[in-house]
N, C-alpha and C positions, 0 to 999 in steps of 0.2 A: 385895509387892514386895520382891526379897532383896536383902540386901547384899553378897553374893557378886561379886568382881570379874569373875569370868568371865560370869556371868549378867548384870552390867551391861554388859558389854560385848557381849555377844549381843543385848540389848535394842538398844542402839544400834547396833547393824548392822544389826537388822530395820528399825528407826526410819529410818535413812539410805536402805536400800533401799526401803522404802515412799516417804520423801520425794521420793527421784529417780524412781520409777515417775509421781508425782503430777505433778511438776515438767516430765518428759516429756511427759505427755497435755498439761498446761493448755499447754504451750508447741506442740503439735502442734494443739491447738483454738485457739489464737489467731493461727496463723501466717496472713499474709495469703496465700500461695499454697495453702496446705490449705484454707482456707475458699472460696477461690474454685472449688478445684478440686471440693469437696464441693457448694458451691452451683451449679456447671455441671452436675455428676450428676445432681442433683434436677431440674434443670431440663429436661435430657435426656429424663430419664425421663417427666416429667412432658408433656413435648409429644410424646414416643414414644407414650406411651399413648392421647393425644388424639388423634394422627394416625390411629394404628389404628384407634380408635374412630370418628374420621370418615370413614375411607376405608372401614369395613368398612360404614358406612351408606350409601353413594352410591348403592345400590340404591333404598334407600326415601328418597328426599331430603325429601319434605314431612315425615315425624315425626322422620327422624335428622338431619336438618339444623338443627331447633327444639332437640332433645337436644343436638347435638353445640355448637351455640352456647351454650346454656346450661352445659353442662360446661366448655366452653373460657372462659366468663366467670367460671364460679366457680374452674377452675384458674390462669387468668390472674391474678384477682384473690388467690388463695392465693398463687400463685409472688411476684408484687409486693409483697405485705406481707412475706413473709418475706426478699424479696431486698432491700426497704428496709432492714428491720432488721439483715440482715449485712453489707451493701455499703455501707452509709454510708463516703462518703470514697474508696471503691474505685472508679474510673471505668472500669477494663477490667470488671469485673461488671457495671456497668450498662450499660454499650455491649454486653456479650453479651445480656444480658437484651431489650435494644430489639431487637436483632437478631433473637432467636428468637422475640419478638411480632411483627415484621415477617413471618417466615416463617410463621408461625402463621395470620396475618391473611391473607398471599397464600395457603397451603392451604386456606381457608375458601372464598374466593372461586371458582366456578366459571370455567373458561378461556371467553371468546367465542369468537363463530364467527369474528370477524375475527382474533382470536389463532389460533386452530386453523388459520387458511389460511396466515398468514404463518409458521405454525413447519411447516407441509407445505412451503410453496412455499422455507423457507430448505434445509430437509433436503433438498430434491430439487437445488438449487443446490451444496451441498455435497457431494453424493455423488459427483461426478466427481472434484473436489478430494480427497475421502479415496480414491477407487480409486486416484488418481495419484501420493499421496503411500506408498501401502502399493506401487505399484510402484518407486518411486524406492527405497524401502526395500530393496525385494527384488535390487535393481540394485544397489546398495552394499554389501550384504552379500556377493550373489554376486562383486562386484570384489573385495573385502577377503577372501574366502575363501583365495585362493592366495598372498598377501602374508603372511598371519598363519599358515598351514601351514608358509610358507620359515622367518617369524621362529622357530616354534616347534622346528623343525628345526633351525636355527643356534644357539637356543639349548640345547637337548639335546646337541648336538656340542660345543659350548663347555664344557658341565658335564661330559661324559664326560672331554674334555681335561685339564679342570682336575683332577679325580679322579685321573685317570691320574699326572698330576704330583705331586699330593700324594702319591700312594702312592709313586714313585719317590723323593721327596723323604724322606719318612719312614722306608723301608727303608735310603736311604743314611746318613739321620742314625742310625738304629737300628745298622747297622754300625759305623759311626764311634763311638758309645756304647762298641760290644762290643769294638772296637779298643783303643780308650781304657783301657777295665777290665784287658784281658790286660796290658797295657804299664803299668799301675800295678801289679796284682798280680807283674808281672817286677820292677819297681823295688822294691817292698815284698820282693821273696823275696833280692834282691841285698844289699838293706842288711843 
């Protein structure tokens, strides 16, 4: 180490910079919002790959379901272990993990015939309502088209009138300044 004041100052500045970066990284690492965000991304990625794996294996239900269940159990176990360690005292993260586990369980259980029939019946009953809503939306859009165009025209006309007024006032103010400048010049010459 050197005894030069400039070298000491430079070393202090480097140390301060490194310490500041370490403090920033540490505060980012322990920030509850950042922890929850990182954990949410990990859980989503795990469930996304698991879902892709499960959905891709739907054709081979016998082997694929067994593997998916095994993988799911391992992934859920790993996620639960990591989650427990990271989110202790954070009820939002615990709730998100429980919700994700429920979604996973629901995606692993195939729909029953009764559920399929109920979904088809609901779709059939909802279709006329959807068609009617689309028609009403089109009618409203058609009804509003004229007033909106009128309003746009009125705003455009007002903007043009305001621009014309401002231009006229600016010209008058410019002429007034010019006249006063000439008057001041004449006053200076007379003095």
